[in-house]
Each structure stands twice: as structure tokens, then as C-alpha cells.
C-alpha positions as CSV (number, residue, x, y, z in Angstrom):
1,M,-113.2,-1.7,72.6
2,V,-112.5,0.5,69.5
3,G,-110.1,3.3,70.3
4,A,-108.6,6.0,68.0
5,M,-106.4,5.4,65.0
6,R,-102.8,6.2,65.7
7,F,-100.7,8.0,63.2
8,S,-96.9,8.6,63.1
9,S,-95.3,11.3,65.1
10,R,-93.1,12.4,62.2
11,V,-95.8,14.3,60.3
12,D,-95.8,17.9,61.6
13,I,-99.3,19.1,62.3
14,S,-98.5,21.7,64.9
15,D,-100.6,24.8,65.1
16,P,-99.8,27.4,62.4
17,N,-98.1,30.6,63.2
18,P,-100.3,33.7,63.6
19,I,-99.7,34.8,60.0
20,A,-100.6,31.5,58.5
21,A,-103.7,31.3,60.8
22,A,-104.8,34.8,59.6
23,E,-104.4,33.8,56.0
24,A,-106.4,30.6,56.5
25,D,-109.2,32.8,58.1
26,A,-109.2,35.1,55.2
27,R,-109.5,32.2,52.8
28,H,-112.4,30.7,54.7
29,A,-114.1,34.1,54.6
30,G,-113.7,34.3,50.9
31,R,-111.4,37.3,51.1
32,P,-108.5,37.1,48.6
33,L,-105.1,38.2,49.7
34,G,-102.3,39.5,47.6
35,K,-98.8,38.2,48.4
36,L,-95.7,40.4,48.6
37,N,-93.5,37.3,48.3
38,D,-95.4,35.5,45.5
39,S,-92.6,33.7,43.6
40,N,-95.0,31.6,41.3
41,P,-93.9,32.8,37.8
42,T,-97.1,31.4,36.2
43,R,-99.1,34.0,38.1
44,H,-97.2,36.9,36.6
45,G,-97.5,36.1,32.9
46,L,-94.3,34.1,32.7
47,A,-95.6,30.6,32.1
48,P,-94.0,29.0,29.0
49,A,-96.1,28.2,25.9
50,L,-95.7,24.5,26.4
51,V,-97.1,24.7,29.9
52,P,-99.5,27.7,29.9
53,E,-101.5,26.8,33.0
54,V,-101.3,28.7,36.2
55,Y,-99.6,26.5,38.8
56,T,-102.0,25.9,41.7
57,A,-99.8,23.6,43.8
58,D,-102.7,21.5,45.1
59,P,-100.9,18.8,47.1
60,R,-103.4,16.1,46.2
61,G,-102.8,16.7,42.5
62,P,-104.6,18.9,39.9
63,L,-108.3,19.0,40.7
64,A,-109.5,18.5,37.1
65,A,-107.5,15.3,36.9
66,R,-108.9,14.1,40.2
67,E,-112.4,14.9,39.1
68,A,-111.9,12.9,35.9
69,L,-110.4,10.0,37.9
70,A,-113.3,10.0,40.4
71,A,-115.8,9.9,37.6
72,F,-114.0,7.0,35.9
73,I,-113.8,5.0,39.2
74,N,-117.5,5.6,40.0
75,A,-118.6,4.5,36.5
76,R,-116.2,1.4,36.5
77,D,-117.2,0.2,39.9
78,G,-120.9,1.1,39.7
79,R,-120.7,3.3,42.8
80,V,-123.9,5.3,43.2
81,A,-125.0,8.1,45.4
82,G,-127.5,7.5,48.2
83,G,-125.5,5.6,50.7
84,A,-122.8,7.1,53.0
85,T,-120.5,9.6,51.5
86,A,-116.8,8.7,51.2
87,G,-115.3,8.7,54.6
88,E,-118.5,8.1,56.5
89,T,-119.3,4.8,58.2
90,A,-122.4,3.2,56.7
91,S,-123.2,1.2,59.8
92,P,-122.8,1.7,63.6
93,A,-119.3,1.6,65.1
94,G,-118.2,-2.0,65.6
95,T,-120.3,-3.5,62.8
96,I,-119.1,-4.2,59.3
97,P,-121.0,-3.4,56.2
98,A,-121.3,-6.0,53.5
99,P,-118.2,-5.9,51.3
100,A,-119.7,-6.4,47.9
101,G,-121.3,-3.2,46.6
102,S,-120.9,-1.3,49.9
103,A,-118.4,1.3,48.6
104,A,-119.6,4.8,48.5
105,P,-119.0,7.0,45.5
106,V,-115.4,8.3,45.5
107,L,-115.0,12.1,45.8
108,P,-112.1,14.0,44.3
109,E,-111.0,15.2,47.7
110,R,-110.4,11.6,48.7
111,L,-107.9,11.0,46.0
112,Y,-104.2,11.7,45.8
113,L,-102.3,11.6,42.5
114,L,-98.6,10.6,42.6
115,S,-96.0,8.9,40.4
116,S,-96.6,5.3,41.3
117,T,-98.0,2.8,43.8
118,S,-94.5,2.4,45.1
119,Q,-94.5,6.1,46.1
120,A,-98.0,5.6,47.5
121,Y,-96.7,2.8,49.8
122,S,-93.9,5.1,51.0
123,W,-96.3,8.0,51.8
124,I,-98.7,5.7,53.7
125,V,-96.0,4.1,55.8
126,K,-94.7,7.6,56.6
127,L,-98.3,8.6,57.6
128,L,-98.9,5.6,59.9
129,C,-95.5,4.4,61.2
130,D,-92.7,5.7,63.3
131,A,-89.3,4.1,63.1
132,G,-89.5,0.6,64.6
133,D,-93.2,0.2,63.9
134,A,-94.4,-2.6,61.7
135,I,-96.8,-3.6,58.9
136,L,-98.1,-7.0,58.0
137,A,-97.4,-8.1,54.5
138,P,-98.4,-11.4,52.7
139,K,-96.1,-14.2,51.8
140,P,-95.8,-15.4,49.1
141,G,-95.6,-11.9,47.9
142,Y,-93.6,-9.4,45.9
143,P,-90.5,-8.3,47.8
144,L,-91.0,-4.6,47.0
145,I,-93.1,-4.1,50.1
146,E,-90.4,-5.3,52.4
147,S,-87.9,-3.1,50.7
148,I,-89.9,0.1,50.9
149,A,-90.7,-0.7,54.6
150,R,-87.0,-1.1,55.3
151,L,-86.2,2.3,53.7
152,E,-88.8,3.8,56.0
153,C,-87.1,2.1,59.0
154,V,-90.2,0.0,59.5
155,D,-90.5,-3.8,59.8
156,A,-92.6,-5.9,57.4
157,I,-93.9,-8.9,59.4
158,P,-95.0,-11.7,57.1
159,Y,-98.3,-13.4,57.3
160,Q,-98.7,-16.6,55.3
161,L,-101.0,-17.3,52.4
162,R,-102.1,-21.0,52.5
163,F,-102.9,-23.3,49.6
164,D,-105.4,-26.1,49.7
165,G,-106.2,-26.3,45.9
166,S,-106.6,-22.5,45.9
167,W,-104.9,-19.8,48.0
168,F,-106.5,-18.2,51.1
169,I,-105.6,-15.9,53.9
170,D,-105.2,-17.5,57.3
171,T,-107.2,-15.0,59.3
172,A,-106.6,-16.9,62.5
173,E,-102.8,-16.2,62.0
174,L,-103.5,-12.5,61.5
175,E,-105.5,-12.4,64.7
176,T,-102.6,-14.1,66.6
177,L,-100.1,-11.6,65.1
178,L,-102.4,-8.7,66.1
179,D,-102.7,-10.0,69.7
180,G,-99.1,-11.1,70.0
181,P,-95.9,-9.4,71.2
182,D,-95.7,-7.1,68.2
183,S,-99.3,-5.9,68.6
184,G,-98.4,-2.4,69.9
185,R,-96.3,-1.6,66.8
186,I,-98.4,-3.0,64.0
187,R,-99.9,-0.1,62.2
188,A,-101.3,-1.6,58.9
189,I,-102.2,-4.8,57.1
190,V,-101.2,-4.9,53.4
191,L,-103.8,-6.8,51.2
192,I,-102.8,-7.4,47.5
193,N,-106.1,-7.9,45.7
194,P,-105.2,-10.0,43.7
195,N,-101.9,-11.1,45.1
196,N,-98.7,-11.4,43.0
197,P,-97.6,-14.1,42.3
198,T,-100.4,-16.3,43.7
199,G,-103.1,-14.5,41.8
200,S,-105.5,-14.9,44.7
201,Y,-108.2,-12.3,45.5
202,V,-109.4,-11.3,49.0
203,R,-112.5,-13.4,49.5
204,P,-115.6,-11.8,51.1
205,G,-115.3,-13.8,54.4
206,E,-111.7,-12.9,54.7
207,R,-112.4,-9.3,54.1
208,E,-115.2,-9.2,56.7
209,A,-112.8,-10.8,59.3
210,I,-109.9,-8.5,58.5
211,V,-112.0,-5.3,58.6
212,R,-113.3,-6.3,62.0
213,M,-109.8,-7.0,63.3
214,C,-108.6,-3.6,62.0
215,R,-111.4,-1.8,63.8
216,A,-110.7,-3.7,67.0
217,H,-106.9,-3.0,66.9
218,D,-106.9,0.5,65.4
219,V,-105.0,-0.8,62.4
220,A,-105.3,0.5,58.8
221,I,-105.7,-1.5,55.5
222,I,-103.4,-0.8,52.6
223,A,-105.1,-2.4,49.6
224,D,-103.0,-2.8,46.5
225,E,-105.5,-3.4,43.7
226,V,-103.4,-2.8,40.5
227,F,-104.2,-6.2,39.0
228,H,-107.9,-6.3,40.1
229,D,-109.4,-6.0,36.6
230,Y,-107.4,-9.0,35.2
231,A,-109.6,-11.9,36.4
232,L,-108.4,-15.4,35.2
233,E,-110.2,-18.2,37.2
234,P,-111.8,-16.3,40.1
235,F,-114.3,-17.4,42.7
236,D,-117.6,-15.5,43.0
237,D,-118.2,-12.3,44.9
238,N,-114.7,-10.8,45.0
239,A,-114.7,-7.0,45.1
240,R,-112.3,-4.1,45.4
241,L,-111.5,-2.9,48.9
242,A,-111.4,0.7,47.5
243,G,-114.2,2.6,49.2
244,E,-114.3,0.2,52.3
245,T,-116.2,2.1,55.1
246,G,-115.6,-0.3,58.0
247,A,-111.9,0.5,58.6
248,L,-109.4,3.2,57.6
249,T,-108.5,2.0,54.1
250,F,-105.9,3.3,51.6
251,A,-106.6,1.7,48.2
252,L,-103.8,1.9,45.6
253,D,-104.2,1.7,41.8
254,G,-102.5,3.2,38.8
255,F,-101.9,3.2,35.0
256,S,-98.9,0.9,35.1
257,K,-101.2,-2.2,35.1
258,M,-104.5,-0.6,34.1
259,L,-103.0,0.5,30.8
260,A,-100.2,-2.1,30.7
261,A,-97.9,0.9,30.6
262,P,-95.2,0.7,33.2
263,H,-93.7,3.9,31.7
264,A,-97.0,5.8,32.4
265,K,-96.0,6.6,35.9
266,V,-99.3,7.7,37.4
267,G,-100.7,6.2,40.6
268,W,-103.3,7.1,43.1
269,I,-104.5,6.6,46.6
270,E,-108.2,6.6,47.6
271,V,-108.9,7.1,51.3
272,S,-112.0,5.7,52.9
273,G,-113.3,4.5,56.3
274,P,-114.9,5.9,59.4
275,A,-115.3,9.7,59.2
276,D,-113.0,10.8,62.0
277,D,-110.2,8.5,60.9
278,V,-110.5,9.7,57.3
279,A,-110.5,13.4,58.2
280,E,-107.3,13.0,60.4
281,A,-105.6,10.8,57.7
282,L,-106.4,13.5,55.0
283,R,-105.1,16.3,57.2
284,R,-101.8,14.5,57.8
285,L,-101.4,13.1,54.3
286,D,-101.8,16.6,52.9
287,V,-98.6,17.6,54.8
288,I,-96.7,14.7,53.2
289,A,-98.1,15.4,49.8
290,D,-97.2,19.1,50.1
291,D,-93.7,18.3,51.2
292,Y,-93.1,16.2,48.1
293,L,-94.9,18.6,45.8
294,P,-97.9,17.8,43.7
295,M,-97.9,15.9,40.4
296,S,-96.8,17.8,37.4
297,D,-99.6,19.5,35.4
298,V,-97.8,18.3,32.2
299,I,-98.6,14.7,33.1
300,A,-102.0,15.4,34.8
301,R,-103.4,17.1,31.7
302,D,-103.2,13.7,29.8
303,I,-105.0,11.7,32.5
304,P,-108.5,12.2,31.1
305,A,-107.4,10.9,27.7
306,M,-105.6,7.9,29.3
307,L,-108.7,7.1,31.3
308,A,-110.8,7.2,28.1
309,D,-108.4,4.5,26.6
310,A,-108.4,2.4,29.7
311,P,-111.4,0.1,29.1
312,A,-110.2,-0.9,25.6
313,Q,-106.6,-1.4,26.7
314,T,-107.6,-3.4,29.8
315,A,-109.8,-5.6,27.6
316,R,-106.9,-6.1,25.2
317,V,-104.6,-7.3,28.0
318,Q,-107.4,-9.5,29.5
319,A,-107.8,-11.3,26.1
320,R,-104.0,-11.9,26.0
321,V,-103.6,-13.3,29.5
322,R,-106.8,-15.4,29.3
323,G,-105.8,-16.8,26.0
324,N,-102.3,-17.7,27.2
325,L,-103.7,-19.3,30.3
326,A,-106.0,-21.6,28.2
327,A,-103.0,-22.5,26.0
328,L,-101.0,-23.3,29.2
329,H,-103.6,-25.7,30.4
330,R,-103.6,-27.4,27.0
331,L,-99.8,-27.7,26.8
332,L,-99.6,-29.2,30.3
333,E,-102.4,-31.7,29.5
334,D,-100.6,-32.8,26.4
335,D,-97.2,-33.1,28.1
336,E,-96.2,-36.8,28.0
337,L,-94.3,-36.6,31.2
338,G,-97.2,-35.0,33.1
339,V,-95.2,-33.8,36.2
340,T,-95.6,-30.1,35.8
341,D,-98.9,-28.3,36.7
342,V,-100.2,-24.8,37.3
343,L,-101.6,-23.5,40.5
344,R,-105.0,-21.9,40.2
345,A,-104.6,-18.2,39.6
346,E,-107.7,-16.1,40.2
347,G,-106.4,-12.9,38.7
348,G,-103.3,-11.0,37.5
349,W,-100.7,-11.4,34.8
350,N,-98.6,-14.3,36.3
351,V,-99.1,-17.9,37.3
352,L,-97.0,-20.3,39.4
353,L,-95.9,-23.5,37.7
354,R,-95.2,-26.4,40.1
355,V,-92.4,-28.8,39.1
356,P,-91.2,-31.9,40.9
357,G,-89.7,-31.0,44.2
358,V,-86.6,-33.1,43.5
359,I,-85.5,-30.4,41.0
360,D,-83.7,-27.6,42.7
361,E,-85.2,-24.2,41.7
362,N,-81.8,-22.6,41.0
363,E,-80.8,-25.6,39.0
364,L,-84.0,-25.3,36.9
365,V,-83.5,-21.7,36.1
366,L,-79.8,-22.1,35.4
367,A,-80.6,-25.0,33.1
368,L,-83.2,-22.8,31.3
369,I,-80.5,-20.2,30.7
370,E,-78.0,-22.8,29.4
371,R,-80.4,-24.7,27.2
372,H,-82.8,-22.1,26.0
373,G,-81.4,-18.7,26.7
374,L,-84.3,-18.0,29.1
375,S,-84.2,-16.8,32.7
376,G,-87.0,-16.7,35.3
377,Q,-88.1,-16.2,38.8
378,P,-88.1,-19.3,41.1
379,G,-90.5,-19.6,44.0
380,Y,-88.1,-18.7,46.7
381,F,-87.9,-15.2,45.1
382,F,-91.5,-14.8,46.6
383,D,-90.8,-16.6,49.9
384,M,-92.7,-19.8,48.9
385,T,-92.4,-22.2,51.8
386,S,-91.2,-25.2,49.7
387,N,-89.2,-26.0,46.6
388,G,-90.5,-26.6,43.1
389,Y,-92.1,-23.4,41.8
390,L,-91.5,-21.1,38.9
391,A,-93.3,-17.9,38.1
392,I,-94.3,-17.4,34.4
393,S,-95.8,-14.4,32.7
394,L,-99.0,-14.6,30.7
395,L,-98.2,-11.4,28.7
396,P,-96.0,-12.6,25.8
397,E,-97.5,-13.0,22.3
398,P,-99.0,-16.5,21.9
399,A,-96.2,-18.0,19.9
400,E,-93.5,-16.8,22.3
401,F,-95.6,-17.9,25.3
402,E,-95.9,-21.4,23.8
403,R,-92.1,-21.5,23.2
404,N,-91.5,-20.5,26.8
405,V,-93.8,-23.2,28.2
406,R,-92.2,-25.9,26.0
407,A,-88.8,-24.8,27.1
408,V,-89.8,-25.3,30.7
409,L,-91.2,-28.7,30.0
410,D,-88.1,-29.7,28.0
411,T,-85.8,-28.6,30.8
412,V,-87.8,-30.4,33.5
413,A,-87.7,-33.6,31.4
414,A,-83.9,-33.2,30.9
415,L,-83.3,-32.7,34.7
416,L,-85.3,-35.7,35.6
């Protein structure tokens, strides 16, 4: 029995005072009102020459930037009009639309611009969770999610990714968690698509099962898709969760990975799902966004130009990571010892090397520091369930990347 999505009690959506209500009525009637207390200097001819725009204080971010972003997403993902509009369920309640290609066109009013996906996580946890509530987060996974949840006084309960030659989500475990003792306080499932560090995309069957669970338990999806465009060795039919209509979904993306520019601090949230849930989420998310103030116009004015550069920049990074992955396979095949291999990575910038389990991960990294002046992240940093893993980036220039791999192989041989 599907109920109603529950949101946190810490977002104040109480009825407006009589003055605020009268102002809203005037706006809806198209009647402009002057303001005796207007303290926006840009409305009074005092904007500086470097920032000449009139400040509109749209909590979701400047409209022109959101319009440019919506157009980019729709073109990139092939979203076309004719189906359900964003926020409307494309099939009867309780049924799940097909994942691939089911996303409706994104509308600017479904987008929120902010400084990063880290900030997006924080806003969404505020929206969904009271103190003591919980979200489900994947392990292995990046520890940032757990850290942000802790700052919001929320628990991050792990669900385990399994490996049988490739990584997959144990949906039966998710069902057990949602039906278990923590059921009443789980407010969202985090899906990293593709995951970091495993590089695994959410598969269509997993997606269908998870959407069905979320609908049944009134739980939202937080879909982190910053690495989605960087396919390495994917399986067929993987798709973005952005635009999912079967359950309330918050899709996160940003320039940090799209442009390979971590200093370009622009991220966004796309909200989709059943109409009633989306409407209530937008109403409450507006309060949070307004309290934190909208993105700077100085940054937002460059968003269209950065979006224009995105395809070429993404292709440049794709060529680098795919080339280095091919080189990695070659180096491992040529290694005389033959005890180090790489786990299949479907997407992203990083891969996991598997070394003999008799080598302690700390010992391996400390030896790399001593022998080659290189540090690294062992598997336990990501909560791998067993010893013998090392994360390695595919981003370095080819010559440097080859030196890094050879250093690992040399160190493994020395330790054995």
C-alpha cells in the first residue's frame, strides 16, 4: 500500500503571515507592488559595473542559467516532449515505467543550482531527514556520504555491493533493510551511477526493483551521476536515473566531473517523480534554497559557455581514461609475476587493482611511499570487505600512468 512521502519537520512551511499572503495574492493577480523596505541596491541604480545585473534572488538559481542547463540536459539525454512532463507519473500508481528512455524532458523549474554535489547531498538530507533518521548508502563507496550525513545528525546505513566478476547491488538485502528494525527511519537510498571506486552502473533490473521498493516504502532516491558520461567497460542498457518518474528522485550532477574541473564549483539537483511528491519536495526545497541564498550571478552567467565546452571536454577526458585502461590491461598481461589484476570497471575515472591478499594494504602503500615516492588509497578506505585492493586513477598523462602502474607491480614483487 503506497502512502505519502514523508519529509523532515525541520523545514518551516507554516502558513504565511497576512502581509506575506496579501503580497502573494497580488503577484498571482499580476499586480506589481512597490516596497518601502527594498534594500536591494541593484534595483536603485547602484549595481557595480562588474556585476550590472539586477539581483532577482531566485532560490533555485538564475533562470537563464537553469534554462541553458535544461536545454543541455534534454539534448544530451535525448529527452523529447510527448510523454509525461517532469514530475508526472507516466504509468498508474504502483507500476514502474521502463528505465531506459523513460525520462521526461527536464524543465528549468525542476532544477536547483548550487555550489557542488556535496552541498546538494546536504540540502536533500535536510529536506528528507530529521535527526536520528537514516539513509542507505553503498559500500564499497566514497566516505563523503557518511560524513555529510553525520554532520546532519543522520545515520548512513550501509548496503553491500557484491562482486561475482562484476559488481552488482544485492536488492534482496535492500528489501531486508527496508523491512527491518530501521524501516521507520530510512528516508532515502543513495545510488551512485556509476559507483566510486567500483565503477559499476545501476543495471536496469536493479533500478526497476529499487524504484518499486521506494514506492512501497515511501523512500526517495538520491542518484549521484557525476561520473555517468565516463563509460569504460559497461554492460548494455545502463541509463541515468535523472528524470525517473516512478519514485521521488533527486539526481545530482555538476561541472566538477563533467568538465574535469573541480575548481568549477557548480552543481545541480534535478527533481522528478510522482506529481504530488515532486510538488511537495519543490515547495520545501525552495525554503532550504532561499535560506542558503541563490547561486551568485557572477558564476551563473558563465554556465552557458561552460555547457558549450562540455562535450569536447568530456570527450577529451574519455579518451584519456580509456587509453590508460587499455594500457593497464597490457601492463598487467605482460607482468611476469602475474599476481596483480584489475576488477572490471564499467565507468568513472578510477579502477581497483587486486593484489595478493597476503600483502597488507597499509604495508603496500607504505612501501610505495618508501620505494617510489608514491602514496595511494587502499581498499579499506572504501570499506572493501577483504584485504588486497588498491584504487588507482586513470587520469594521469600516459607516461606518468605507466610509471605508476610499474611502481605498483615492482612493490608487489618486492613484498612477495
